[in-house]
C-alpha positions as CSV (number, residue, x, y, z in Angstrom):
1,M,0.4,15.5,-19.3
2,L,-2.0,12.9,-17.8
3,I,-3.4,13.1,-14.3
4,E,-5.4,10.3,-12.8
5,H,-6.0,8.9,-9.4
6,G,-4.1,5.6,-10.0
7,N,-6.5,3.0,-8.5
8,R,-7.3,1.9,-12.0
9,Y,-4.2,-0.3,-11.6
10,D,-4.9,-1.6,-8.1
11,D,-6.1,-5.2,-8.2
12,W,-8.0,-4.7,-4.9
13,N,-10.1,-1.9,-6.1
14,I,-11.8,-3.0,-9.3
15,V,-15.1,-1.2,-10.0
16,S,-17.4,-1.9,-12.9
17,H,-18.8,1.5,-13.8
18,D,-21.4,0.1,-16.1
19,A,-22.8,-2.1,-13.3
20,L,-22.6,0.9,-10.9
21,R,-24.6,3.0,-13.3
22,A,-27.2,0.3,-13.6
23,V,-27.5,0.1,-9.8
24,R,-27.8,3.9,-9.4
25,S,-30.4,4.0,-12.2
26,A,-32.5,1.3,-10.5
27,L,-32.3,2.9,-7.0
28,T,-33.3,6.3,-8.3
29,R,-36.6,4.7,-9.5
30,R,-37.0,2.7,-6.3
31,E,-36.5,-0.5,-8.2
32,S,-34.6,-3.5,-6.9
33,P,-31.0,-3.0,-8.1
34,P,-29.3,-5.6,-10.2
35,P,-26.4,-7.6,-8.6
36,M,-23.0,-6.0,-8.5
37,R,-19.7,-7.6,-7.8
38,T,-18.3,-6.3,-4.5
39,V,-14.9,-4.7,-4.3
40,A,-12.3,-6.7,-2.3
41,G,-10.6,-3.5,-1.0
42,S,-13.8,-2.0,0.2
43,E,-14.8,-5.2,2.0
44,L,-11.4,-5.3,3.6
45,V,-11.8,-1.7,5.0
46,V,-15.4,-2.2,6.1
47,G,-15.2,-5.8,7.4
48,V,-11.7,-5.8,8.9
49,M,-9.8,-2.5,9.0
50,N,-12.5,-0.3,10.5
51,D,-12.9,-2.5,13.6
52,L,-9.1,-2.7,14.0
53,K,-8.7,1.1,13.7
54,R,-11.0,1.7,16.7
55,Q,-8.5,-0.2,18.9
56,Y,-5.3,0.3,17.0
57,A,-5.2,3.7,15.3
58,F,-1.8,3.0,13.7
59,I,-3.1,0.3,11.4
60,D,-3.7,2.6,8.4
61,L,-0.8,5.0,9.1
62,L,2.1,2.6,9.3
63,K,3.6,1.9,5.9
64,P,4.1,-0.5,4.3
65,E,1.0,-2.3,5.5
66,N,1.9,-5.9,4.7
67,E,5.6,-5.8,5.7
68,A,5.2,-3.6,8.8
69,A,1.7,-2.9,10.1
70,I,0.3,-6.4,9.9
71,P,3.3,-8.1,11.7
72,L,3.2,-5.5,14.4
73,L,-0.5,-6.0,14.9
74,A,-0.2,-9.8,14.9
75,V,2.2,-9.5,17.8
76,L,0.2,-7.0,19.7
77,D,-3.0,-9.0,19.5
78,P,-2.5,-12.5,18.1
79,G,-6.3,-13.0,18.5
80,V,-6.8,-10.5,15.7
81,L,-5.6,-13.2,13.3
82,G,-9.0,-14.8,13.8
83,Q,-9.9,-12.5,10.9
84,R,-7.5,-14.6,8.7
85,K,-10.3,-16.5,7.0
86,K,-11.9,-13.3,5.9
87,L,-8.6,-11.9,4.8
88,A,-7.9,-15.0,2.8
89,R,-11.3,-14.9,1.1
90,L,-10.7,-11.3,0.1
91,A,-7.2,-12.0,-1.2
92,R,-8.5,-14.9,-3.3
93,Q,-11.3,-12.7,-4.6
94,A,-8.8,-10.1,-5.7
95,S,-6.5,-12.6,-7.2
96,R,-9.3,-14.3,-9.2
97,T,-10.5,-11.1,-10.7
98,R,-9.2,-11.5,-14.2
99,V,-9.5,-8.3,-16.2
100,P,-7.9,-8.5,-19.7
101,R,-5.5,-5.7,-20.1
102,E,-3.3,-4.2,-22.7
103,D,0.5,-4.6,-22.7
104,G,0.8,-1.3,-20.8
105,G,-1.4,-2.4,-17.9
106,A,-4.6,-0.6,-18.8
107,P,-7.8,-2.6,-18.7
108,E,-9.3,-3.6,-22.1
109,E,-12.8,-3.2,-20.6
110,R,-13.2,0.5,-20.4
111,D,-16.0,0.4,-17.8
112,L,-13.4,-0.9,-15.3
113,I,-11.3,1.4,-13.1
114,S,-8.7,-1.2,-12.5
115,G,-6.2,-3.3,-14.4
116,E,-5.7,-7.1,-14.1
117,A,-5.1,-8.5,-10.7
118,E,-1.8,-10.1,-9.9
119,S,-1.5,-13.8,-10.2
120,P,-2.5,-16.1,-7.4
121,E,1.2,-15.7,-6.2
122,S,0.5,-12.1,-5.2
123,H,2.0,-11.1,-1.9
124,L,-1.4,-10.4,-0.3
125,L,-2.6,-13.9,-1.2
126,R,0.7,-15.5,-0.1
127,E,0.4,-13.8,3.3
128,A,-3.2,-14.8,3.7
129,Q,-2.3,-18.4,2.8
130,E,0.4,-18.3,5.4
131,L,-2.0,-17.1,8.1
132,L,-4.2,-20.0,7.2
133,G,-1.4,-22.5,7.5
134,T,-1.3,-23.6,3.9
135,S,1.7,-25.3,2.3
136,D,5.0,-23.6,1.7
137,D,4.7,-24.3,-2.0
138,E,1.7,-21.9,-2.2
139,I,3.6,-19.1,-0.6
140,G,6.7,-19.0,-2.7
141,A,8.5,-16.0,-1.3
142,R,11.1,-17.1,1.2
143,E,11.3,-13.6,2.9
144,H,7.5,-13.6,3.6
145,L,7.7,-17.1,4.9
146,R,10.5,-16.3,7.3
147,S,8.8,-13.1,8.4
148,W,5.5,-14.7,9.1
149,W,7.2,-17.6,11.0
150,E,8.9,-15.1,13.3
151,V,5.5,-13.3,13.7
152,Y,3.8,-16.5,14.6
153,R,6.5,-17.4,17.1
154,A,6.4,-13.9,18.6
155,G,2.7,-14.1,19.1
156,R,3.1,-17.3,21.0
157,A,6.0,-16.2,23.1
158,E,5.0,-15.3,26.7
159,D,8.2,-13.4,27.5
160,R,8.0,-9.8,26.2
161,R,11.7,-9.6,25.3
162,E,11.3,-12.7,23.2
163,Q,8.3,-11.3,21.5
164,L,10.2,-8.1,20.6
165,R,13.2,-10.1,19.4
166,R,11.0,-12.2,17.0
167,L,9.1,-9.2,15.8
168,R,12.4,-7.3,15.0
169,K,13.6,-10.3,13.0
170,A,10.3,-10.4,11.2
171,L,10.5,-6.8,10.3
172,Q,14.1,-7.2,9.1
173,C,13.1,-9.9,6.7
174,N,11.4,-7.2,4.6
175,V,14.0,-4.4,4.8
176,R,14.0,-4.0,1.0
177,A,10.2,-3.5,0.8
178,Q,10.3,-0.9,3.6
179,H,13.1,1.0,1.9
180,E,11.3,1.1,-1.4
181,T,8.1,2.3,0.2
182,F,9.7,5.6,1.3
183,A,12.3,5.9,-1.6
184,V,11.0,8.7,-3.8
185,D,12.8,7.4,-6.9
186,E,11.3,3.8,-6.7
187,E,7.8,2.8,-7.5
188,S,5.9,-0.5,-7.6
189,P,5.7,-2.1,-11.1
190,R,2.0,-2.1,-10.6
191,Y,2.0,1.6,-11.2
192,L,5.3,2.2,-13.0
193,R,4.4,-0.2,-15.9
194,P,1.2,1.7,-16.9
195,A,3.0,5.0,-16.4
196,E,5.7,3.9,-18.8
197,A,3.0,2.8,-21.3
198,L,1.3,6.2,-21.1
199,A,4.6,8.0,-21.5
200,A,5.3,5.9,-24.7
201,R,2.0,7.3,-26.1
202,G,3.4,10.8,-25.9
203,F,2.7,12.1,-22.4
204,R,5.6,14.0,-20.9
205,V,4.3,13.9,-17.3
206,V,2.2,11.1,-15.7
207,V,0.7,11.9,-12.3
208,F,-1.0,9.4,-10.0
209,G,-2.1,9.5,-6.4
210,H,-3.8,6.7,-4.5
211,T,-0.8,5.1,-2.8
212,H,-0.2,7.9,-0.3
213,L,3.5,7.9,-1.2
214,A,5.1,10.7,-3.0
215,K,7.3,9.6,-6.0
216,R,9.4,11.1,-8.7
217,V,10.6,8.5,-11.3
218,P,12.1,9.2,-14.8
219,L,10.4,7.4,-17.6
220,L,11.8,6.3,-21.0
221,G,15.3,7.2,-20.1
222,G,14.4,10.6,-18.9
223,A,12.2,11.6,-21.8
224,A,9.2,11.7,-19.5
225,L,8.5,11.8,-15.8
226,Y,6.2,9.9,-13.4
227,L,5.0,11.8,-10.3
228,N,2.9,10.6,-7.3
229,T,1.4,13.4,-5.2
230,G,1.5,11.5,-2.0
231,T,-0.9,12.4,0.8
232,W,-1.6,15.0,3.4
233,A,-2.6,12.3,5.9
234,E,0.0,11.4,8.6
235,L,2.2,8.5,8.0
236,M,4.3,6.2,10.2
237,R,7.3,4.0,9.5
238,I,9.5,1.5,11.3
239,P,12.6,3.4,12.5
240,D,15.8,2.6,10.6
241,A,17.5,1.6,13.8
242,V,15.0,-1.3,14.2
243,L,15.6,-2.5,10.6
244,S,19.3,-2.3,10.9
245,D,21.6,-4.1,13.4
246,S,21.8,-1.0,15.5
247,A,22.2,-1.7,19.2
248,A,19.5,0.9,19.9
249,G,17.0,-1.0,17.8
250,D,15.7,-3.2,20.6
251,S,14.8,-0.3,22.9
252,I,13.3,1.8,20.1
253,L,11.1,-1.1,19.0
254,A,10.0,-1.6,22.7
255,E,9.1,2.1,22.8
256,L,7.2,1.9,19.5
257,V,5.2,-1.2,20.6
258,E,4.3,0.4,23.9
259,A,3.2,3.6,22.1
260,V,1.0,1.9,19.5
261,S,-0.5,-0.4,22.2
262,D,-1.8,2.8,24.0
263,N,-2.5,4.7,20.8
264,Q,0.1,7.3,21.8
265,L,1.1,8.0,18.2
266,D,2.1,11.7,18.1
267,P,5.9,11.2,18.5
268,W,5.8,8.5,15.8
269,R,3.7,9.9,13.0
270,T,4.6,12.6,10.5
271,L,2.7,14.9,8.2
272,I,4.2,15.0,4.8
273,P,2.3,17.7,2.8
274,T,3.4,17.1,-0.7
275,F,2.0,18.2,-4.1
276,A,2.9,18.1,-7.7
277,R,3.7,21.4,-9.5
278,I,3.7,21.4,-13.3
279,E,4.5,24.5,-15.3
280,L,3.5,25.0,-18.9
281,E,4.0,27.8,-21.4
282,G,1.4,27.1,-24.0
283,D,1.9,23.5,-25.1
284,T,5.5,23.5,-23.8
285,L,6.4,21.8,-20.6
286,V,8.7,24.1,-18.5
287,S,9.1,22.0,-15.3
288,A,7.5,19.2,-13.3
289,D,8.3,18.0,-9.8
290,V,6.9,16.9,-6.4
291,F,7.3,19.5,-3.7
292,R,6.8,19.6,0.1
293,F,5.7,22.3,2.4
294,E,8.3,22.6,5.2
295,E,7.4,23.6,8.8
296,D,8.8,27.1,8.3
297,G,6.5,27.7,5.3
298,R,9.1,27.1,2.6
299,V,8.4,24.9,-0.4
300,N,11.2,22.6,-1.5
301,P,11.4,19.6,-3.9
302,V,10.9,16.3,-2.2
303,G,14.3,14.7,-1.3
304,P,15.4,11.2,-2.2
305,R,13.5,9.7,0.8
306,L,10.3,10.7,2.5
């Protein structure tokens, strides 16, 4: 089996370990450190997310971030989109980071902890471009365009009911992405592709973390297994009634918006304590799965949906 954190394949978190070692070496000698490329993901957290979390505690709990948390935030506080230039710069920084990688997604440069970034058509860059008002041709994904148009109109609406109506439409544009986020048997190609490549090299079980989402996906037609251990941090999601055409969706969304505005998150967040358990007898794999601690103390395999 192979166990690794998984951020090696995240285009927002590329770290040059050779450069980092050089910086550490210089600092231990009280020398001026050599320049080192900053990490777009770290800049996003330090420069944007940390300030937002002080006012809106839900921002790093609600998943998925791009299809749920950001639209909700944009409606709650349209002024926060003043951060859009910084977001666009970081998205471009991530998309320009070209790391040659092998067919399986692993970086050719072994000092890097990440694989190649997505192309400039990546969803993060597309959304940043939309926030900046760039052309439709640069965005490409019709669902994202419709979603952000509804978010923009919601943020400008003075009537609260109209805001919520537009926000619900924006969230419904990305139902598929929100379903995949919490579907245990579906994983982003960003992580599934390298997991399959690793399985093709003989690993029966490949375990990642990093994404905070527990997963269990067969590889190579069932000959191997990909697991993600998830997180013991609390998570939030948009209720199914909001994403569907349920008549109760409007009132549920109104309750959610009021709660996150006041940081009253307890009824909306859930602790999902998951872990991977892999049993071996000598060199023989006996079993592998992702389990969850239940409130009554029992341990059960994770179901099809978190």
